[in-house]
Legacy VTK file of the C-alpha trace (Angstrom):
# vtk DataFile Version 3.0
C-alpha trace
ASCII
DATASET POLYDATA
POINTS 323 float
106.078 65.993 113.774
107.362 66.833 110.308
105.278 68.818 107.831
105.970 69.752 104.193
106.965 73.371 103.768
104.096 73.895 101.330
101.614 73.279 104.180
102.501 76.608 105.761
100.665 79.808 104.811
102.378 82.156 102.360
100.683 85.420 103.385
103.235 88.041 104.537
102.202 88.977 108.082
105.353 88.990 110.283
107.901 91.781 110.682
111.616 91.005 110.904
111.579 91.511 114.650
108.639 89.135 115.022
110.559 86.547 112.979
113.561 87.015 115.268
111.371 86.250 118.276
110.024 83.104 116.622
113.295 81.709 115.266
116.134 83.154 117.317
117.737 84.510 114.118
118.856 88.123 114.548
117.528 90.716 112.125
121.003 91.557 110.759
121.706 87.850 110.172
118.376 87.456 108.416
119.163 90.386 106.088
122.595 88.934 105.299
121.080 85.548 104.445
118.556 87.250 102.171
121.178 89.273 100.313
123.930 86.653 100.017
122.040 83.381 99.826
118.412 84.235 99.006
117.206 81.961 101.773
113.912 83.865 101.951
112.538 86.757 99.910
110.259 88.919 102.046
107.491 91.093 100.692
107.978 94.841 101.096
105.265 97.092 102.475
104.723 100.515 100.946
106.963 101.979 103.647
109.725 99.477 102.803
109.201 97.256 105.841
110.035 93.577 105.339
107.107 91.201 105.857
107.487 87.432 106.191
105.036 84.550 105.990
104.530 81.453 108.133
106.249 79.541 105.339
109.302 81.809 105.632
109.404 81.229 109.389
109.100 77.455 108.898
111.889 77.518 106.314
114.130 79.421 108.734
113.466 76.743 111.359
114.593 74.179 108.777
117.740 76.217 108.058
118.552 76.330 111.782
118.076 72.571 111.976
120.470 72.009 109.081
123.085 74.236 110.702
122.704 72.497 114.061
123.490 69.223 112.234
126.879 70.633 111.177
126.364 72.449 107.853
127.368 76.065 107.322
124.996 78.583 105.772
126.555 78.278 102.289
126.035 74.516 102.328
122.459 74.931 103.545
121.779 77.497 100.812
123.158 75.109 98.180
120.961 72.285 99.492
117.937 74.592 99.452
118.648 75.751 95.887
118.984 72.140 94.737
115.618 71.297 96.305
113.969 74.299 94.650
115.372 73.555 91.199
114.345 69.899 91.369
110.943 70.516 92.994
111.957 68.402 95.970
109.744 68.620 99.023
111.252 70.186 102.149
110.056 68.695 105.419
110.106 70.982 108.439
110.485 69.948 112.045
111.223 72.499 114.780
114.609 71.572 116.292
114.179 70.127 119.804
116.560 72.662 121.285
114.917 75.647 119.596
113.371 76.791 122.856
116.847 76.954 124.336
118.222 79.313 121.663
115.216 81.594 121.549
115.579 84.816 123.539
113.650 85.020 126.774
110.453 86.923 126.151
108.482 89.000 128.569
104.737 88.357 128.528
103.122 90.537 125.906
100.477 93.005 127.065
96.955 92.064 125.928
95.882 93.608 122.653
93.031 95.320 124.507
95.610 97.570 126.199
97.048 98.592 122.841
93.543 99.224 121.495
92.783 101.476 124.474
96.078 103.366 123.991
95.340 103.797 120.309
91.851 105.102 121.098
93.251 107.668 123.569
95.812 108.862 121.022
93.152 109.315 118.368
90.671 111.225 120.515
93.620 113.456 121.464
94.126 114.103 117.717
97.675 112.773 118.088
98.441 110.880 114.888
102.166 110.759 115.720
101.506 108.797 118.890
98.954 106.602 117.120
101.518 105.778 114.424
104.116 104.952 117.069
101.670 102.614 118.820
101.001 100.679 115.631
104.716 100.499 114.860
105.323 99.036 118.323
102.598 96.425 117.947
103.995 95.337 114.574
107.042 93.850 116.314
105.035 91.411 118.442
101.663 90.775 116.819
100.540 89.486 113.440
98.742 91.663 110.921
95.543 89.753 111.702
95.805 90.503 115.430
96.586 94.159 114.789
93.688 94.523 112.358
91.037 92.678 114.388
92.005 93.071 118.026
93.567 96.537 117.993
92.386 98.600 115.018
88.835 97.258 114.855
88.459 97.529 118.636
89.659 101.140 118.598
87.339 101.927 115.668
84.349 100.431 117.501
85.264 102.404 120.617
85.272 105.627 118.572
81.869 104.818 117.059
80.298 103.934 120.404
81.780 106.972 122.174
80.416 109.275 119.470
76.949 107.668 119.707
76.971 108.195 123.487
78.039 111.807 123.055
81.323 111.253 124.920
83.494 112.624 122.109
83.006 115.246 119.419
82.271 114.359 115.819
85.615 115.862 114.805
87.458 113.478 117.145
85.619 110.483 115.719
86.216 111.595 112.133
89.916 112.168 112.787
90.310 108.719 114.334
88.316 106.943 111.640
90.320 108.654 108.883
93.573 107.571 110.516
92.472 103.938 110.896
90.993 103.871 107.402
94.279 105.097 105.971
96.263 102.468 107.874
94.082 99.602 106.650
94.052 100.877 103.070
97.841 101.118 103.125
98.092 97.582 104.497
95.648 96.312 101.864
97.726 97.791 99.049
100.825 95.857 100.174
99.166 92.440 100.272
99.713 90.257 97.200
96.883 88.471 95.440
97.236 84.951 94.061
95.873 84.845 90.484
94.206 81.458 91.021
92.568 82.286 94.367
88.781 82.780 94.649
87.746 86.261 93.540
85.530 88.391 95.791
84.074 91.884 95.443
83.736 93.690 98.770
81.986 97.030 99.251
79.725 99.032 101.511
76.012 98.987 100.737
74.573 101.854 98.664
74.311 104.937 100.873
76.563 103.489 103.587
79.645 105.598 104.311
80.915 103.638 107.314
83.825 101.607 105.981
85.084 99.746 109.035
83.340 96.407 108.429
83.932 96.169 104.684
87.505 97.445 104.724
88.532 95.181 107.593
86.947 92.153 105.922
88.821 92.939 102.702
92.109 93.055 104.614
91.405 89.747 106.382
90.290 88.060 103.161
93.477 89.196 101.407
95.650 88.100 104.345
94.117 84.632 104.149
94.686 84.185 100.428
91.623 85.532 98.603
91.667 88.000 95.736
89.514 90.642 97.326
89.480 94.195 95.967
87.737 96.684 98.232
85.470 98.896 96.118
84.751 101.555 98.742
81.826 103.195 100.559
78.334 103.743 99.155
78.955 101.985 95.835
76.173 102.599 93.276
74.509 99.504 91.888
75.306 100.580 88.321
79.044 100.474 89.108
78.830 96.945 90.490
76.868 95.680 87.503
79.464 97.271 85.199
82.170 95.299 87.014
80.186 92.110 86.461
79.567 92.753 82.763
83.116 93.740 81.877
85.239 91.842 84.385
85.707 88.463 85.968
82.689 86.936 87.649
83.270 86.896 91.418
82.729 83.842 93.577
80.808 86.151 95.899
79.799 89.796 96.226
80.020 90.884 99.861
78.400 94.100 101.074
78.220 95.528 104.563
75.642 97.787 106.179
76.064 99.768 109.361
72.594 101.365 109.475
69.060 100.069 109.008
68.476 102.233 105.931
71.550 100.917 104.150
70.633 97.324 105.067
67.250 97.773 103.370
68.952 99.457 100.406
71.232 96.420 100.208
68.254 94.131 99.648
67.086 96.312 96.766
70.605 96.500 95.343
70.954 92.723 95.268
67.788 92.349 93.184
68.929 95.097 90.816
72.373 93.527 90.421
70.851 90.154 89.558
68.532 91.711 86.958
71.199 93.867 85.360
74.017 91.313 85.302
71.905 88.573 83.747
73.841 85.902 85.615
73.644 83.977 88.839
75.332 85.951 91.583
76.179 84.739 95.081
75.909 87.318 97.844
77.336 87.573 101.325
76.545 90.312 103.799
77.456 91.475 107.278
77.674 94.648 109.309
76.542 96.270 112.498
72.998 96.889 111.211
72.354 93.140 111.066
73.917 92.644 114.490
71.717 95.281 116.128
68.525 94.222 114.336
68.666 90.481 113.465
65.261 90.666 111.755
66.870 92.543 108.867
68.638 89.337 107.824
65.315 87.905 106.653
65.002 90.719 104.099
68.411 90.241 102.482
69.408 87.439 100.126
72.597 85.437 100.420
74.807 84.279 103.249
74.889 86.182 106.516
78.563 86.087 107.462
77.974 86.692 111.151
78.787 89.348 113.731
82.367 90.492 113.977
85.215 90.270 111.495
86.594 86.950 112.751
83.211 85.258 112.466
82.689 86.786 109.027
86.024 85.429 107.830
85.265 81.959 109.210
81.866 81.936 107.464
83.483 83.125 104.243
86.074 80.341 104.332
83.327 77.776 104.887
81.184 79.172 102.050
83.936 79.935 99.523
86.811 77.524 100.259
90.232 78.623 99.079
90.506 75.518 96.950
87.377 76.392 94.970
LINES 1 324
323 0 1 2 3 4 5 6 7 8 9 10 11 12 13 14 15 16 17 18 19 20 21 22 23 24 25 26 27 28 29 30 31 32 33 34 35 36 37 38 39 40 41 42 43 44 45 46 47 48 49 50 51 52 53 54 55 56 57 58 59 60 61 62 63 64 65 66 67 68 69 70 71 72 73 74 75 76 77 78 79 80 81 82 83 84 85 86 87 88 89 90 91 92 93 94 95 96 97 98 99 100 101 102 103 104 105 106 107 108 109 110 111 112 113 114 115 116 117 118 119 120 121 122 123 124 125 126 127 128 129 130 131 132 133 134 135 136 137 138 139 140 141 142 143 144 145 146 147 148 149 150 151 152 153 154 155 156 157 158 159 160 161 162 163 164 165 166 167 168 169 170 171 172 173 174 175 176 177 178 179 180 181 182 183 184 185 186 187 188 189 190 191 192 193 194 195 196 197 198 199 200 201 202 203 204 205 206 207 208 209 210 211 212 213 214 215 216 217 218 219 220 221 222 223 224 225 226 227 228 229 230 231 232 233 234 235 236 237 238 239 240 241 242 243 244 245 246 247 248 249 250 251 252 253 254 255 256 257 258 259 260 261 262 263 264 265 266 267 268 269 270 271 272 273 274 275 276 277 278 279 280 281 282 283 284 285 286 287 288 289 290 291 292 293 294 295 296 297 298 299 300 301 302 303 304 305 306 307 308 309 310 311 312 313 314 315 316 317 318 319 320 321 322
């Protein structure tokens, strides 16, 4: 089945090695095509790593199909440039023999194994090993999988182990700081489309636990939203200043990890509405509302659900990307 290239997502989530696995195009060939023919133009992470989108991968499938029909790469590049200059639609269909040219892959270990390895590295205060683990996962898993199934799982494991008294506070703080830094670095590399819906995401006043809000900001950005992350324990006065002097957001999303911050969130929403003098849509989530569902009745707005994946799905239903 053919699909227009524009149907594919443009968020940069795949490393060069992941693209090689999906297309059969070697990394060195991919770099040569970028430099000589500008077939694709990957986004660069802060560390200089190339990141490619689903649209890039689909385009590379199209390039392979053109070459299998007898064209050389220069001819394909010329055809692609002509299509771009004349706004001609490119239709993509995975070549029927693509499975034959792809390298044989061993089954990937479940992400739960990587999350457990990451947790062990962090409680051992071994940031070198933790960094190596995340570098290894980047070759086989998307940024969404790494964020949700590996980083968030390891972060939850740290929180739960600390609450049970199985690890020291210093171990939990070390691990949380490492994971926070990774997600913040990832967030800074993700582009924002100027016409996409605008969200403000922050922790509730008094809430210093950033996992839920930071992860949601990363996922929202990966899926095409403009979603700055404001940080932990944001004062109401700062949020109202953003509303008075900046663009009005489609939604303000705040997370609460503890009962006290969930109740403070309800008060903050009322204060924000009074101070901003405009209609404001709110979304909220966080572990406090998962542990004590009754708190949801005291907070205005849309409850985005337990877990980051559910929160993202609820967000997409409430604030569609086309809005």
